[in-house]
C-alpha positions in Angstrom: 34.1 17.6 22.0 35.5 13.8 21.0 34.0 12.0 19.6 33.6 9.5 22.9 32.1 11.9 24.5 29.4 11.7 22.6 28.4 8.1 22.9 25.6 7.1 25.2 27.4 5.5 28.6 26.4 1.5 28.5 26.2 1.7 32.2 22.8 3.3 31.6 21.9 0.5 29.6 18.4 -0.8 31.5 17.3 2.8 31.8 16.4 2.0 27.5 14.4 -0.7 28.3 11.5 1.0 31.2 8.2 0.7 30.4 8.2 4.8 30.2 10.3 5.0 27.4 8.2 2.5 25.8 5.5 4.6 26.1 6.8 7.4 24.2 9.3 5.9 21.7 5.9 3.3 21.1 8.5 1.0 19.3 6.1 0.0 17.5 4.5 2.4 15.6 8.1 3.5 14.7 8.9 -0.5 13.5 5.9 0.1 11.4 6.8 2.8 9.3 9.8 0.9 8.2 7.3 -1.8 6.5 9.9 -4.7 7.6 8.9 -7.9 5.7 8.9 -11.7 7.1 11.9 -12.6 4.4 13.5 -9.2 5.0 17.0 -8.2 6.7 17.2 -5.7 8.4 20.1 -4.0 10.2 20.2 -1.7 13.6 22.8 0.5 13.7 23.4 1.4 17.5 21.2 -1.5 18.3 22.0 -0.9 22.2 20.2 -2.7 24.4 17.7 -4.6 21.7 15.3 -1.8 22.3 14.3 -1.7 18.4 16.2 -5.1 17.6 14.7 -7.7 19.4 11.0 -5.9 17.9 12.5 -5.7 14.9 13.7 -9.4 14.7 10.2 -10.8 15.8 8.8 -9.4 12.2 11.5 -11.5 9.8 12.8 -15.0 9.7 15.4 -13.5 8.1 18.8 -11.6 10.0 18.3 -8.7 11.7 22.6 -7.6 12.2 22.5 -5.6 15.7 25.3 -3.3 15.0 26.9 -2.0 18.1 30.5 0.3 18.7 30.2 -1.0 23.1 30.8 -4.8 23.1 29.1 -3.7 27.1 25.6 -3.3 24.5 26.0 -6.0 23.2 26.0 -8.5 25.4 23.0 -7.2 27.1 21.2 -7.3 24.0 22.1 -11.2 23.3 20.7 -11.5 27.3 17.6 -9.7 26.4 17.9 -11.7 23.5 17.9 -14.7 25.1 15.2 -13.8 27.3 12.7 -13.2 24.3 14.0 -16.4 22.6 14.8 -14.3 19.6 17.2 -16.2 17.9 17.5 -14.2 14.4 20.0 -11.7 15.7 23.0 -11.4 14.6 25.3 -9.5 16.5 28.6 -7.3 15.1 30.9 -5.1 17.1 31.6 -1.8 14.4 31.7 1.8 14.4 29.1 3.0 11.9 31.7 4.9 9.4 32.5 1.5 7.8 29.8 -1.7 8.5 31.0 -5.3 7.9 28.5 -5.8 5.3 28.0 -6.5 1.8 26.6 -4.1 -1.1 23.1 -3.7 -1.1 22.7 -6.6 1.3 19.8 -6.0 3.7 16.2 -4.2 2.6 16.1 -2.3 5.7 18.1 0.5 8.1 17.2 1.5 11.5 19.2 4.3 13.2 17.5 5.2 16.5 19.4 7.6 18.8 23.0 7.4 17.1 22.9 9.4 14.5 24.4 12.3 16.4 27.0 10.5 17.8 28.7 9.7 14.3 32.3 11.6 13.7 30.7 12.0 10.1 27.0 11.7 9.1 27.1 11.9 5.9 30.0 9.4 5.4 27.6 7.5 8.0 24.8 7.8 5.5 27.6 6.7 2.5 27.7 3.5 4.4 23.9 3.0 5.0 23.4 3.8 1.0 26.0 1.1 0.6 24.7 -1.6 2.1 21.4 -0.9 1.6 19.3 -3.3 -1.5 18.1 -1.0 -4.5 14.3 0.8 -2.9 15.5 -0.1 0.6 13.9 2.0 3.3 16.0 3.4 6.2 14.6 5.1 9.6 16.5 7.0 11.9 15.1 8.4 15.6 16.6 11.6 16.3 16.1 13.9 19.0 14.3 17.7 17.9 17.5 20.3 18.3 15.9 21.9 21.2 16.5 21.9 25.1 15.5 19.1 27.1 15.9 17.3 30.2 16.6 14.5 28.7 18.7 13.6 25.6 22.0 14.3 23.8 23.7 17.9 24.4 21.6 20.5 22.4 25.0 21.3 20.3 25.5 17.3 18.7 21.5 17.3 17.9 20.9 17.3 14.8 18.2 19.2 13.5 15.2 17.9 10.7 15.9 20.6 8.4 20.3 19.4 8.4 18.7 15.6 8.1 16.9 16.6 5.5 19.0 18.1 3.1 21.5 15.2 3.8 19.6 12.6 3.1 18.0 14.6 0.2 21.2 13.7 -1.1 21.7 10.1 -1.2 17.4 9.1 -1.0 13.7 9.8 -2.3 10.3 9.0 -0.6 12.2 10.9 3.0 9.2 11.4 5.4 10.5 13.4 8.4 7.8 13.6 11.5 7.0 14.2 14.6 7.0 10.9 17.1 6.3 13.7 20.6 7.4 17.0 22.0 11.6 15.7 21.1 11.9 13.3 19.1 11.3 12.5 15.7 11.6 9.8 12.4 12.9 10.2 9.5 11.8 7.6 6.8 13.7 7.6 3.5 14.4 5.1 0.7 17.7 3.9 -1.1 17.2 5.9 -5.0 
């Protein structure tokens, strides 16, 4: 499967902000697990529509870096941030295996519903480790590796075991738990 087939279709961006999705995922609760303080910088990988970006930006006075490969998604996010009067977001068009941020430059990284889209999961995790400050925290939200009506094809989903194994190589304090029947959250700290 070509990597572009794995990517979310920006034409469906409005679906990402639907109230039903808030109820099912409760983004505030997931963001709580990252313990974002008001002086923390954050990188939101695969920021998309800003479903997590905007609430994270409300928790810090520092910068939230919204990183997405699709310029249309970043434009959609800019509009959402403008409507929300959120001004501490920096918009970066990039893929995730070479993130244009300095080494040890962010306190928190959120990667929600994007890791199954990357070409090289291990390289992306190493890149996240590179940009995280010592003791920085990473949150990953993904689809359980089970058949479900929504979400990506089963073949590209990442099982909890596979993710735990990869995280164990480069991170500590790993905790993985169910969010709902089809999604899970993994939180880890930079060793």
